C-alpha positions as CSV (number, residue, x, y, z in Angstrom):
1,X,131.9,53.3,123.3
2,X,131.2,56.5,121.4
3,X,128.5,59.1,121.9
4,X,126.3,60.9,119.4
5,X,124.0,64.0,119.6
6,X,120.3,63.7,119.5
7,X,120.3,66.5,116.8
8,X,122.7,64.7,114.5
9,X,125.4,67.3,113.6
10,X,127.7,67.6,116.6
11,X,130.9,65.6,116.6
12,X,130.9,62.0,118.0
13,X,132.7,62.0,121.3
14,X,134.4,59.6,123.8
15,X,133.0,59.2,127.3
16,X,135.7,61.5,128.7
17,X,134.8,64.2,126.2
18,X,131.1,63.8,127.0
19,X,131.7,64.0,130.7
20,X,133.3,67.4,130.2
21,X,130.9,68.7,127.6
22,X,127.2,68.5,128.7
23,X,125.2,69.9,125.9
24,X,126.3,69.0,122.4
25,X,127.5,71.8,120.1
26,X,124.3,71.5,118.0
27,X,122.2,72.0,121.1
28,X,121.4,68.3,121.5
29,X,122.0,65.8,124.2
30,X,124.6,63.0,124.0
31,X,123.5,59.4,124.0
32,X,125.5,56.2,123.4
33,X,125.9,55.1,119.8
34,X,124.8,51.6,121.0
35,X,123.9,50.1,124.4
36,X,125.5,47.1,126.1
37,X,123.2,44.1,126.2
38,X,122.8,41.5,129.0
39,X,121.3,38.1,128.4
40,X,119.1,36.1,130.9
41,X,122.2,34.1,131.8
42,X,124.0,37.4,132.6
43,X,121.2,38.6,134.8
44,X,121.1,35.3,136.7
45,X,124.8,35.7,137.4
46,X,124.4,39.4,138.4
47,X,121.6,38.6,140.8
48,X,124.1,37.7,143.6
49,X,126.1,40.9,143.3
50,X,126.1,43.7,145.9
51,X,125.3,47.2,144.7
52,X,128.9,48.3,144.0
53,X,129.8,45.1,142.1
54,X,126.6,45.4,140.0
55,X,127.4,49.1,139.3
56,X,130.8,48.1,138.1
57,X,129.4,45.4,135.8
58,X,126.8,47.6,134.2
59,X,128.9,50.8,133.9
60,X,132.2,49.5,132.7
61,X,131.1,49.2,129.0
62,X,130.1,52.9,129.0
63,X,133.4,54.2,130.3
64,X,136.1,51.6,129.4
65,X,137.9,53.8,126.9
66,X,138.5,56.3,129.7
67,X,138.7,54.1,132.8
68,X,140.3,50.7,133.3
69,X,138.3,48.1,135.2
70,X,140.3,48.3,138.4
71,X,140.3,52.2,138.4
72,X,136.5,52.2,137.9
73,X,136.1,49.7,140.7
74,X,138.0,51.9,143.1
75,X,135.9,54.9,142.2
76,X,132.6,53.0,142.5
77,X,133.6,51.6,145.9
78,X,134.5,55.0,147.2
79,X,131.2,56.4,145.8
80,X,128.8,54.1,147.5
81,X,130.9,53.7,150.7
82,X,129.5,57.1,151.8
83,X,125.9,55.8,151.7
84,X,124.4,55.2,155.2
85,X,122.7,51.9,154.3
86,X,124.7,48.8,153.6
87,X,122.3,47.8,150.8
88,X,122.8,51.3,149.3
89,X,119.3,51.1,147.6
90,X,117.1,48.9,149.9
91,X,113.7,47.7,148.9
92,X,110.8,48.0,151.4
93,X,107.6,46.1,150.9
94,X,104.4,48.1,151.8
95,X,101.8,45.8,150.3
96,X,101.6,42.5,148.5
97,X,102.8,43.8,145.1
98,X,103.8,47.3,146.2
99,X,107.5,48.1,147.0
100,X,109.5,51.2,147.6
101,X,113.0,51.5,146.4
102,X,114.7,53.8,148.9
103,X,117.1,56.1,147.0
104,X,117.7,58.6,149.9
105,X,120.6,57.0,151.9
106,X,123.3,59.1,150.3
107,X,124.9,62.2,151.9
108,X,122.2,64.7,150.9
109,X,119.2,62.3,151.3
110,X,118.1,62.3,147.7
111,X,118.4,60.0,144.6
112,X,120.7,62.6,143.0
113,X,123.5,61.3,145.2
114,X,123.7,58.1,143.2
115,X,124.9,59.9,140.2
116,X,126.6,63.0,141.6
117,X,128.8,61.3,144.1
118,X,130.0,59.2,141.1
119,X,130.2,62.2,138.8
120,X,132.4,64.2,141.2
121,X,134.9,61.4,141.4
122,X,135.0,60.8,137.7
123,X,135.5,64.5,137.0
124,X,138.2,64.7,139.6
125,X,140.1,61.8,138.0
126,X,139.8,63.1,134.5
127,X,140.8,66.7,135.4
128,X,143.8,65.6,137.3
129,X,144.9,63.5,134.4
130,X,144.4,66.3,131.9
131,X,145.7,69.1,134.2
132,X,142.6,71.2,133.5
133,X,140.2,73.4,135.6
134,X,136.5,73.7,134.8
135,X,133.4,75.5,136.0
136,X,130.3,73.6,137.0
137,X,127.1,75.5,136.4
138,X,123.8,73.9,137.3
139,X,120.2,74.7,138.0
140,X,118.3,73.0,140.8
141,X,114.6,72.7,141.7
142,X,115.7,71.3,145.1
143,X,118.0,68.3,145.3
144,X,120.5,68.5,142.5
145,X,122.3,71.5,144.0
146,X,123.2,70.0,147.3
147,X,124.1,66.7,145.7
148,X,126.3,68.4,143.2
149,X,128.1,70.4,145.8
150,X,128.5,67.4,148.1
151,X,129.8,65.3,145.2
152,X,132.3,67.9,143.9
153,X,133.3,70.1,146.8
154,X,136.6,68.2,147.4
155,X,137.7,68.6,143.8
156,X,140.6,71.0,143.5
157,X,140.0,71.8,139.8
158,X,136.4,72.9,139.9
159,X,134.4,76.1,140.6
160,X,130.8,75.4,141.4
161,X,127.9,77.8,140.7
162,X,124.4,76.4,141.5
163,X,121.3,78.4,140.6
164,X,118.1,77.8,142.6
165,X,114.7,79.7,142.5
166,X,114.7,82.1,145.4
167,X,112.3,81.1,148.2
168,X,111.0,78.2,146.0
169,X,112.8,75.2,147.5
170,X,112.2,73.8,150.9
171,X,114.3,75.1,153.8
172,X,116.1,71.8,154.3
173,X,116.9,71.7,150.6
174,X,118.2,75.3,150.7
175,X,120.3,74.8,153.8
176,X,121.9,71.6,152.4
177,X,123.3,73.8,149.7
178,X,124.0,77.0,151.4
179,X,125.7,75.6,154.5
180,X,128.4,74.1,152.4
181,X,130.9,76.9,151.9
182,X,134.3,77.5,150.4
183,X,136.1,79.8,147.9
184,X,135.0,77.6,145.0
185,X,131.3,77.1,146.0
186,X,128.7,79.6,145.1
187,X,124.9,79.3,145.7
188,X,122.9,81.8,143.6
189,X,119.3,82.4,144.6
190,X,117.6,83.7,141.4
191,X,114.5,85.9,141.6
192,X,112.5,83.6,139.3
193,X,111.4,80.0,139.0
194,X,113.3,76.8,138.1
195,X,112.7,77.2,134.4
196,X,114.3,80.6,134.5
197,X,117.4,79.1,136.2
198,X,117.5,76.3,133.7
199,X,117.2,78.7,130.7
200,X,120.1,80.7,131.9
201,X,122.2,77.6,132.3
202,X,121.4,76.4,128.8
203,X,122.1,79.8,127.3
204,X,125.4,80.0,129.1
205,X,126.5,76.6,127.8
206,X,125.7,77.8,124.2
207,X,127.8,80.9,124.6
208,X,130.7,80.6,127.1
209,X,132.5,83.7,126.1
210,X,131.9,85.3,129.5
211,X,134.5,82.8,131.0
212,X,138.2,83.5,130.9
213,X,140.4,81.6,128.4
214,X,141.1,78.1,129.4
215,X,137.9,77.6,131.4
216,X,134.8,75.8,130.2
217,X,131.4,74.8,131.6
218,X,130.6,71.3,132.8
219,X,127.0,70.2,133.4
220,X,125.8,68.5,136.6
221,X,122.2,68.5,135.6
222,X,120.8,65.4,134.0
223,X,121.8,66.7,130.6
224,X,125.2,65.2,131.5
225,X,125.2,61.6,130.3
226,X,127.1,60.4,133.4
227,X,124.0,61.3,135.5
228,X,121.7,59.1,133.4
229,X,124.3,56.3,133.2
230,X,124.6,56.0,137.0
231,X,120.9,55.8,137.5
232,X,120.5,52.7,135.3
233,X,122.1,50.6,138.0
234,X,119.3,50.8,140.6
235,X,116.7,49.6,138.2
236,X,118.7,46.4,137.7
237,X,119.3,46.2,141.4
238,X,115.6,46.3,142.3
239,X,114.6,44.1,139.3
240,X,117.1,41.4,140.2
241,X,116.0,41.4,143.8
242,X,112.4,40.8,142.6
243,X,113.1,37.9,140.4
244,X,114.6,39.1,137.1
245,X,115.2,37.6,134.6
246,X,112.3,35.3,135.3
247,X,109.9,38.0,136.5
248,X,109.3,41.5,135.2
249,X,108.6,44.4,137.5
250,X,106.9,47.8,136.9
251,X,108.4,51.0,138.1
252,X,106.6,54.2,139.1
253,X,108.9,57.2,139.0
254,X,108.1,60.7,140.3
255,X,109.7,62.8,137.6
256,X,109.9,66.3,136.2
257,X,112.9,66.4,133.9
258,X,112.6,62.8,132.6
259,X,116.2,61.8,133.5
260,X,115.4,59.3,136.2
261,X,112.8,57.5,134.3
262,X,114.8,57.6,131.1
263,X,117.4,55.5,132.9
264,X,114.7,52.9,133.4
265,X,113.9,52.9,129.7
266,X,117.6,52.3,129.0
267,X,117.7,49.4,131.5
268,X,114.8,47.8,129.6
269,X,116.7,48.1,126.3
270,X,119.8,46.6,128.0
271,X,117.9,43.4,128.9
272,X,116.1,44.0,132.2
273,X,112.5,42.8,132.0
274,X,110.3,45.8,132.7
275,X,106.5,45.5,132.4
276,X,105.8,49.3,132.5
277,X,107.3,52.6,133.4
278,X,104.9,55.0,135.1
279,X,105.5,58.7,134.7
280,X,104.2,60.2,137.9
281,X,103.8,64.0,137.8
282,X,102.4,66.8,140.1
283,X,100.3,69.7,138.8
284,X,103.1,70.6,136.5
285,X,102.1,67.8,134.3
286,X,103.8,68.4,131.0
287,X,104.8,64.8,130.6
288,X,101.4,63.4,131.5
289,X,99.8,65.8,129.0
290,X,102.3,64.8,126.4
291,X,101.8,61.1,126.8
292,X,98.0,61.6,126.9
293,X,97.7,63.8,123.8
294,X,101.0,63.8,121.9
295,X,101.2,67.5,122.4
296,X,104.4,68.9,123.9
297,X,103.1,72.2,125.3
298,X,104.4,74.6,127.9
299,X,102.2,76.0,130.6
300,X,102.6,78.4,133.5
301,X,104.7,76.8,136.3
302,X,102.9,76.2,139.6
303,X,104.5,76.0,143.1
304,X,103.6,72.7,144.7
305,X,104.4,70.6,147.7
306,X,106.8,68.6,145.5
307,X,109.1,71.4,144.4
308,X,111.7,69.2,142.8
309,X,109.1,68.4,140.1
310,X,108.0,71.9,139.5
311,X,109.3,72.0,135.9
312,X,107.4,72.9,132.7
313,X,110.0,71.7,130.2
314,X,111.4,68.2,130.5
315,X,114.9,68.4,129.1
316,X,115.7,64.7,128.9
317,X,112.6,63.9,127.0
318,X,114.6,64.8,123.9
319,X,116.7,61.7,124.5
320,X,113.5,59.5,124.3
321,X,112.3,61.4,121.3
322,X,115.5,60.6,119.5
323,X,114.6,56.9,119.8
324,X,110.9,57.4,119.0
325,X,112.0,59.0,115.7
326,X,114.3,56.1,114.8
327,X,117.4,58.2,115.8
328,X,116.8,60.7,113.1
329,X,118.8,63.7,114.4
330,X,117.5,66.1,111.7
331,X,113.9,65.3,112.7
332,X,114.7,66.0,116.4
333,X,116.6,69.2,115.5
334,X,113.5,70.4,113.5
335,X,111.1,69.5,116.3
336,X,113.2,71.2,119.0
337,X,113.7,74.3,116.9
338,X,109.9,74.5,116.5
339,X,109.5,74.0,120.3
340,X,111.7,77.0,121.0
341,X,108.9,79.2,119.6
342,X,105.8,77.3,120.5
343,X,104.1,74.0,121.2
344,X,104.7,70.9,119.0
345,X,102.9,67.7,118.3
346,X,104.7,64.3,118.1
347,X,103.8,61.9,115.3
348,X,101.2,59.1,116.0
349,X,103.9,56.5,115.3
350,X,106.2,58.1,117.9
351,X,103.5,58.2,120.5
352,X,102.3,54.7,119.9
353,X,105.9,53.5,120.5
354,X,106.1,55.6,123.7
355,X,102.9,54.1,125.1
356,X,104.3,50.5,124.7
357,X,106.5,51.1,127.7
358,X,105.2,54.3,129.4
359,X,102.0,55.2,131.2
360,X,101.4,58.4,133.2
361,X,99.4,59.8,136.0
362,X,99.0,63.3,137.5
363,X,98.7,63.7,141.3
364,X,97.8,67.1,142.8
365,X,98.7,68.4,146.3
366,X,95.6,67.1,148.0
367,X,96.1,63.6,146.6
368,X,99.8,63.8,147.7
369,X,98.9,64.6,151.3
370,X,96.2,61.9,151.3
371,X,98.7,59.3,150.1
372,X,101.2,60.3,152.8
373,X,98.5,60.0,155.4
374,X,97.0,56.7,154.2
375,X,100.4,55.0,153.8
376,X,101.4,56.1,157.3
377,X,98.1,55.0,158.8
378,X,98.3,51.5,157.1
379,X,102.0,50.7,157.3
380,X,103.8,53.2,159.6
381,X,105.9,54.2,156.6
382,X,106.5,57.9,155.9
383,X,106.8,59.0,152.3
384,X,108.1,62.4,151.2
385,X,105.7,64.3,148.9
386,X,107.6,63.3,145.7
387,X,107.7,59.6,146.6
388,X,104.0,59.8,147.6
389,X,103.2,61.0,144.0
390,X,105.0,57.9,142.7
391,X,103.2,55.6,145.1
392,X,99.8,57.1,144.3
393,X,100.4,56.7,140.6
394,X,101.4,53.0,141.1
395,X,98.4,52.3,143.2
396,X,95.9,53.6,140.7
397,X,97.3,51.6,137.8
398,X,95.1,48.7,136.7
399,X,97.8,47.4,134.3
400,X,99.9,44.4,135.1
401,X,98.1,43.5,138.3
402,X,100.3,40.4,138.7
403,X,103.7,42.1,138.7
404,X,105.5,43.9,141.5
405,X,105.3,47.6,141.4
406,X,108.4,49.5,142.5
407,X,108.0,53.1,143.5
408,X,111.2,55.1,143.4
409,X,111.5,56.9,146.8
410,X,113.5,59.8,145.6
411,X,114.0,61.8,148.8
412,X,113.9,61.5,152.6
413,X,110.7,62.9,154.2
414,X,112.8,65.1,156.6
415,X,113.6,67.3,153.6
416,X,109.9,68.3,153.4
417,X,108.7,68.9,157.0
418,X,106.0,71.4,155.9
419,X,104.3,68.8,153.6
420,X,104.5,66.1,156.3
421,X,102.9,68.6,158.8
422,X,100.1,69.3,156.3
423,X,99.5,65.6,155.9
424,X,98.6,65.5,159.7
425,X,100.3,62.2,160.4
426,X,101.1,63.1,163.9
427,X,104.8,62.8,163.6
428,X,107.7,64.9,162.4
429,X,110.5,63.3,160.3
430,X,113.9,63.6,161.9
431,X,117.1,64.4,160.0
432,X,119.7,61.7,160.2
433,X,122.6,62.2,162.7
434,X,125.0,63.5,160.1
435,X,122.6,66.4,159.4
436,X,121.3,67.0,162.9
437,X,123.1,70.4,163.1
438,X,121.8,71.7,159.8
439,X,119.7,74.5,161.2
440,X,122.6,75.7,163.4
441,X,125.0,76.3,160.5
442,X,125.6,79.6,158.8
443,X,124.2,80.0,155.3
444,X,126.1,81.4,152.3
445,X,124.3,82.5,149.2
446,X,123.8,85.5,146.9
447,X,120.4,86.7,145.7
448,X,120.6,87.8,142.0
449,X,118.0,89.1,139.6
450,X,116.5,87.0,136.8
451,X,119.2,88.5,134.5
452,X,121.7,86.3,132.7
453,X,124.2,89.1,132.3
454,X,124.2,89.7,136.1
455,X,124.7,85.9,136.7
456,X,127.5,85.6,134.2
457,X,129.2,88.7,135.5
458,X,129.1,87.3,139.0
459,X,130.6,84.0,137.8
460,X,133.5,85.5,135.9
461,X,134.3,87.7,139.0
462,X,134.3,84.8,141.5
463,X,136.5,82.0,140.1
464,X,138.6,80.6,142.8
465,X,140.0,77.3,141.7
């Protein structure tokens, strides 16, 4: 399988090249030239597979030029063996047609583990094969950083630099990053917000001249295709458990950067019956406003109880735009160039196509707390604030009343004790045993100004691999 840029002029790459590239040279994002397709008979056969076997079946077509079937199977088995639940992504029923897909049983208690545990192992195999060393640079609004470090810390050929907004992630999220230490691991607390961190990462990928010869940047944010690819699997896993191919399900996805929900869109194009994909946002509702009006417009970032969604520009939406504009790279390049200097409006045809699959709903902090409290009161189930946004969005939907709604529970509630306390549920979530000593461990991070030159200078001076 070959991969092309959403902006049309970058070279077509193999999976191995895409894995090591991140952003395309024309500024676009890589997507497959075509997608594998599964028939109803295929889905019936896949329904009996465990998570790792299903992942192997779905992912092999994307990577088979780089990894043989047996090699990939070993990597996948190792990836999901570190998850704490034998089902890997268990479904929990909360009401008649309301389900929660628990995606927080990985090492760092967030859905990012599904992709980043896999990404680290894929990178390790490729770099050893090529005899190369790379630099991972990523921005995190909460969960990506710890998941990236946990996924890549054992790799001998990687230096890791993770930027997070100083004092704007939860204490648990911060400690999960900063208590993982080593000569190749660097946590950078930036005196700004997530968008500032993300902007510095994107600018660094465009101009990597600050790195010594022989080193290049690799992305662990969801601009890396491997992140999106890995997340497709759990849509199939949940859909098959709820009756696919004979029954469709709808999915509500708390999302900021559009990567997780874009994986659901790809699953539908690959043959999984999906009735609807709900974009669930917090007050930073760029995607809700976009779907409602067709206007892609930035606004000031607000700090909320769901910090992983505090994003004003959804990087992965460009991948959907590419399809909405009939894969016209020149059109996307023009739109994104215009977006660099101001707001843009998508065509009526593009928005009509988007609304065939997607709906959206905005949930503020008060509604988030209310949802956490009501679900706890009615079921004894504790949602984290991000998952509560997804659940609240699913509950308010009047579309498809006869299908099962699956809310993606993207993080463990113990990562957000302050929000749980504000919800006044009368209980405090406990960290799992493997993280019980988190608050006793020493932290290691550097506070840097919102200055790309300072960040790049730090990186060039602290390469240890």
